[in-house]
N, C-alpha and C positions, 0 to 999 in steps of 0.2 A: 436616630430616627425621630426622637422627640423634638430636636431643633427644627427639622423640616416641618413638623406639624405646627410648631409655634410660628414659623415664618409664614406658612400658608394661612394660619388663622389671623395673623397680624395683617397680611395682605388683604384678606377678606374683610376685616374690620375697617381698614383704610379705604378699600374700594366702596364699601357700603356708606362710610362717612362721606366720601367724595360724591357719591350719587345723591345722598341726602342734601348736601350743600348745593349741588348743581340744581336740584329741584327747587330749593329755597331761592336760589339766585334767579332762576327762570320766573319765579313768582314775584320778583321785585326786591328781594332782600339783598342789599348791597354789602352788608357785613359778611354774608355768605361768600360773595365774590372775593372779598379781601382774604377770607380764610382759604379759599381755593388757591388764590395767588400765593399765599405764604406756604401752603402745603407743597406746591409744585415748583416754586422758583428755583430752588437749589438743584433739583433733579434736571430741570431744563437747562440750567447754566452748565452743569457737568456734561450733559449730553451734547450741548452745542459746542463746548470747548473741544470736543473730539472732532468736530466738523470744521471749525475755523479757529485761527489763532488771534483774530481781530476781536478783542473783548468788547470794544465799543459797538461794533456791528452786531455782535451777539446780544448785548444788552438791548439795543434798539429793536432787534427782531423779536426778542422775548416780549418787550413792551407792546409791539405792534400785534403780536399774537393775542395778548390779553385784551387789547383795545378791540380787536375784531370780535373776540368772544363776548365782550361786554355789549358791543353794538348789535350783535346778532344772537342775543341770548334766547330769543323766542324760537330760533331755528335749531336749538340744541337738543330737541326732543329725540332725534334719531341717534344721538351719540350713546353708544353702549359702553365704550371703554374710554373714559375721559383722559387717562394718562396717555394712551396710544394716540388719541386725537391731538393732544398737546405736542407730543413728540413729532408726529407727522407734520403738523402745522408749522412747527419751528423749522424742521428740515426743509420744507417747501419754501418758507419765507427766506431762509438763508440762501437757498439755491436761486430764488428770484433776484435777491439783492446781489449775489455774485454775478449773475448774468448781466444785470444792469451795469455793474462796475466794469466787467470785461468789455461790454459793448462801448462804454464811454472811455476806456483806457486805450493806450497805444501799445500795450503789451500783447504779444501773440499768445494764443491759448496754450501752445506747446511750452511756453516759458513759465507758466504758472506752476507754483508749488502747491500741490494738494496735500493737506495734512489729514492723517488718519492714524489712530492707534491700532486699527485692525489691519495687521499684516497677514494676509491669508497664507502666503507662502511659509512664513515662520510658524504659524499655527499648524499648518499641515505637516511640516517637518517635525515639530515637537510631538504631534499626535502619532506620527509614524515611528518616532524613537520610542515612545511609551509602548506602542503596540509591539514593536520588535523586542523590547526588553521583556515585556510580559510573556510573549511566546517563548523566548529563550529560557526564562525562569521555569515556565511550565514544562518545557522539554527536559531540562536537567532534573527537575523534581520527579519526573516520570521514571528516571533511571534509579531512583531509590526503591528499596523494598517498602511495602505498605506500612510496616511497623516503623521504619526509619522516618518515612515521610510524615506519619501521624505524630511521632514524637517531636520532630523538628517543627511542624506546624503548631503543636501545642506550646512548645517552648518559645519560639521566635515570633510567631504570628499572634497567637492568643495570649502570649506572655504569662503562661502558667509557670509555677515554681516546680522544681524537680519533685518535691513531695506530692504535689497535686497530680503530676503526670504519673507517678508511681501508682496512685490510687486509680486513676482513670484507665491506665493500661494494665493494671494488675501485675506489676513488676517490682523488683526491689530497686533501691536507690542507685546502687552501682551499675546495675544493668541498664537503667534508663540513661545514666551519664555516658556509658560506653556506646549505647545505641545512637545517641545524639552526636557524640564525637565521631564515630565511624561514618555516620551519615554526612556530617560536615566535610570530612576528608574526601568522601566520594563526590560531593558537590563541587569541592575545589578542583578535584581532578577532572571532572567533566567540564568545568567552566574554562579550563585552560586550553 
């Protein structure tokens, strides 16, 4: 939970710094533009490399996006999320350049190889497998007695020691071991 808070707080700080630099850049500070460029260049390159394998085209498009931003800095007042603005601008620029190249090439559109790391079908299948596994585990855990389930969750999920489980469940050491052992036997039998 703490890591999520730190990430959110880091994002908020980065976003506020970006907005401050953007304001300074709109007011004519060119070093603020350089800082904006340096803050976002790697993110744009990584994002763009998912959309195209042509690194030279990608570099050119990134440069053109920043040139456009530099030339139209007075029109950036309406930009609320600069990172999204950059990503969308790069995507649009890459699409425009790809359309130009297709139009000028002799290759049919059907023969073009589109590159993307986002494989929707594989992601869907993986999510379905996880969902199926989770529901299977929940079903077989429901076949345990409440005490067996509690002991197994304490030992395997919460990683408590037998001594701690004895105190929590108000049982002696050997009884806890037997309870967990019998619960695991029942789980194995149900899983088959």
